[in-house]
C-alpha positions, -999 to 999 in steps of 0.1 A, spaced: -235 543 375 -216 519 398 -234 503 427 -217 525 453 -232 556 437 -268 543 437 -292 555 463 -302 528 488 -339 531 477 -328 525 441 -307 495 448 -334 470 440 -343 487 407 -306 488 397 -301 451 404 -331 442 384 -318 463 354 -284 448 356 -298 413 357 -319 421 326 -289 435 307 -268 405 315 -296 382 303 -298 401 270 -260 398 267 -263 360 270 -290 349 246 -283 312 251 -294 315 287 -329 325 277 -351 307 302 -386 313 292 -388 329 257 -378 319 222 -343 331 212 -324 341 182 -290 326 173 -268 324 142 -252 293 129 -224 292 104 -208 263 85 -178 264 62 -182 253 26 -151 259 5 -141 289 26 -176 305 22 -196 310 53 -232 299 50 -254 314 77 -287 302 90 -305 313 121 -335 309 143 -355 341 148 -380 344 176 -415 340 162 -402 336 126 -384 302 126 -353 293 107 -341 322 85 -315 320 57 -302 290 37 -314 256 49 -291 238 73 -267 214 55 -264 190 84 -290 181 111 -285 157 140 -315 142 158 -308 127 193 -334 101 203 -318 69 215 -343 43 227 -380 34 232 -398 22 201 -428 44 208 -407 75 211 -388 66 179 -422 64 161 -430 99 174 -397 112 159 -406 101 124 -431 129 115 -403 153 126 -377 138 103 -402 135 75 -412 171 77 -376 183 78 -367 163 47 -399 175 30 -390 212 35 -352 208 32 -347 179 8 -309 186 4 -303 186 41 -284 156 54 -302 142 85 -283 120 110 -301 102 138 -283 90 170 -302 59 181 -298 26 198 -299 -7 179 -334 -19 189 -352 12 177 -328 15 147 -341 -19 133 -375 -3 129 -364 28 110 -332 17 93 -345 22 57 -365 53 64 -363 77 34 -360 108 55 -329 97 74 -295 97 56 -274 82 83 -277 65 117 -251 67 144 -256 37 167 -252 42 205 -245 9 222 -258 12 257 -235 -4 283 -237 -6 321 -212 2 348 -178 15 340 -181 3 304 -209 28 298 -183 54 291 -170 33 262 -203 39 244 -199 76 248 -163 74 237 -174 56 206 -200 83 198 -174 110 203 -151 92 179 -179 87 154 -187 125 154 -151 136 152 -146 159 122 -183 165 117 -201 198 120 -239 200 124 -257 232 117 -286 221 139 -291 194 166 -326 185 177 -326 169 212 -359 151 216 -349 128 244 -349 143 279 -326 120 298 -291 124 311 -274 100 287 -290 118 257 -278 151 272 -242 138 273 -244 128 237 -258 163 229 -228 178 247 -204 157 226 -221 165 193 -203 193 173 -234 215 166 -236 252 167 -274 252 175 -285 226 200 -323 229 202 -340 212 232 -370 213 255 -377 241 278 -364 238 313 -397 228 328 -401 197 306 -365 186 304 -354 159 328 -321 150 343 -307 184 337 -310 178 299 -316 216 294 -280 222 305 -267 206 273 -287 227 249 -282 264 240 -316 270 224 -349 259 239 -385 257 226 -410 279 246 -426 264 277 -461 252 268 -469 227 295 -475 190 291 -491 178 259 -493 145 240 -457 133 233 -463 135 196 -475 171 199 -444 180 220 -421 167 193 -440 187 166 -434 218 186 -398 216 174 -410 220 138 -433 248 147 -404 266 164 -383 262 133 -412 277 112 -419 243 95 -455 233 87 -462 201 105 -490 191 81 -494 166 67 -482 145 96 -465 115 80 -446 87 97 -433 73 64 -429 36 75 -423 15 45 -416 -22 38 -392 -39 14 -404 -61 -14 -392 -91 5 -411 -81 36 -442 -76 15 -438 -111 1 -434 -126 36 -464 -107 47 -486 -119 18 -475 -155 24 -483 -153 62 -518 -139 57 -527 -161 28 -521 -191 49 -544 -179 77 -574 -171 54 -593 -151 80 -590 -116 96 -561 -113 120 -561 -96 154 -526 -90 167 -523 -89 205 -493 -74 223 -492 -90 258 -463 -73 276 -443 -41 280 -409 -34 295 -426 -20 326 -446 -46 345 -470 -20 360 -483 -13 324 -491 -50 319 -526 -64 321 -533 -98 337 -529 -132 321 -565 -144 327 -579 -113 310 -559 -119 279 -569 -156 279 -606 -147 279 -602 -119 252 -584 -143 229 -613 -167 231 -638 -140 224 -618 -128 194 -621 -163 179 -656 -171 190 -675 -138 186 -657 -122 156 -640 -151 137 -606 -134 141 -573 -153 142 -555 -141 174 -518 -136 168 -495 -128 198 -468 -103 190 -440 -88 209 -403 -91 218 -383 -122 227 -375 -115 263 -379 -142 290 -406 -122 307 -427 -120 275 -422 -157 268 -433 -166 304 -464 -144 301 -472 -159 267 -469 -195 280 -492 -187 309 -518 -172 286 -516 -202 262 -521 -226 291 -552 -208 302 -570 -201 269 -590 -224 246 -583 -202 216 -561 -214 188 -535 -188 190 -505 -181 166 -475 -172 186 -452 -147 169 -431 -135 198 -395 -128 189 -368 -103 183 -378 -96 147 -393 -60 150 -398 -57 113 -419 -89 113 -440 -74 141 -445 -43 120 -458 -61 89 -481 -83 110 -496 -52 126 -498 -36 91 -518 -66 78 -540 -71 108 -575 -57 111 -569 -48 147 -543 -46 175 -549 -50 212 -521 -35 232 -510 -19 265 -489 13 263 -459 0 245 -441 3 211 -466 -18 190 -494 6 200 -476 35 184 -465 15 154 -502 6 149 -512 43 149 -484 51 124 -496 24 101 -533 32 104 -543 -1 120 -571 3 146 -558 -4 181 -577 -12 213 -553 3 239 -552 -7 275 -542 22 299 -540 22 336 -504 31 346 -497 59 321 -519 88 310 -536 81 277 -540 118 271 -503 120 269 -493 85 256 -524 72 238 -527 67 200 -522 102 187 -555 118 174 -569 85 163 -588 55 178 -594 74 210 -628 57 211 -610 24 215 -591 33 246 -599 12 277 -593 37 304 -582 22 337 -562 54 344 -593 72 355 -599 66 392 -636 65 384 -656 64 351 -656 98 334 -629 114 356 -616 145 339 -580 140 349 -553 165 338 -528 159 310 -498 152 332 -470 125 332 -481 110 365 -483 73 370 -512 54 385 -519 18 394 -550 13 373 -544 -17 351 -563 -39 376 -594 -17 370 -596 -29 334 -623 -56 332 -626 -82 304 -660 -68 296 -644 -34 290 -620 -48 265 -647 -68 247 -669 -37 244 -641 -18 227 -635 -47 203 -672 -46 193 -668 -8 187 -637 -14 166 -655 -41 145 -685 -18 139 -667 14 132 -634 4 116 -634 -32 104 -670 -38 92 -684 -2 90 
């Protein structure tokens, strides 16, 4: 019945029905619920179909090509690894390509679950478009059966738009930022805020893939193991690695606090403190200030060698770190970590399901605050006292190092 023939009192019901019918006709616009789509890829003239069925996951033959979009942030790249590992475990013949930036790529370049990396070189200003042009050129002629968009920023959305994939799976609209949901045609159900690792694992659940066992799969080459063995043999005592800086100054702890903690590591526990991190001017300045104020005999291993940082953390008995990449590397490698939180929410960004008893919680406005799991920022790093950190180091020694 056309609108002109509908009784006035039924107009509202009619409009609601029409909107519902239009929604059903356009499954990619599903806003709140899981959706079903079909993907096809040509193989010698034969169409191979795979699809996502609501509540049932991926149905049909495994996808031949998967593209993961996660560009930057070392910690987020660590969280991607269990996703890639599970995909390869279930679909060993599937080719997995990861679009990533150079810094994060150096950490995962030899990962056994990833077949290829496409490097996105971030540029600023007008030259930024050159990076997107390079990505478009690199993807020309490819066809992905499935794209998994794990990064919720606009630049990642643009790359998602450029990628030739029939199914572009992303976050629900409520959790996507910068309009990233506009670039995907299938979205995982809205479940509210969770730990970042759990949110990434939701993509596996939506595809019907068992997330267990959760494995990061970080490995070292024979040469790296040789370098690691030589480094620790020369020290001849337990090493505590200490990350002193992040890319966001509000997540950093103060210099004097680190200076006192380094002394306690040496004096009270017999540990060799080793400063680890990147090679930025900011980190070098902070390290110099700490070394000037401490009496501890510290080994300085700041630098741009991320792989070295990894094998140092792997061989250390403990890491002390604010919310930054080394913290999540430590969790993936199984090294206990005393984590310092005050700016970001440890319920969302802390070491995933491990070493929660070693979190120094300056995020709480008062001791024992039951704050919600939300991505809100606070200015709480100044609430962290030296005594709080030393207490957690004692807990780590008793429970994990010398149990």
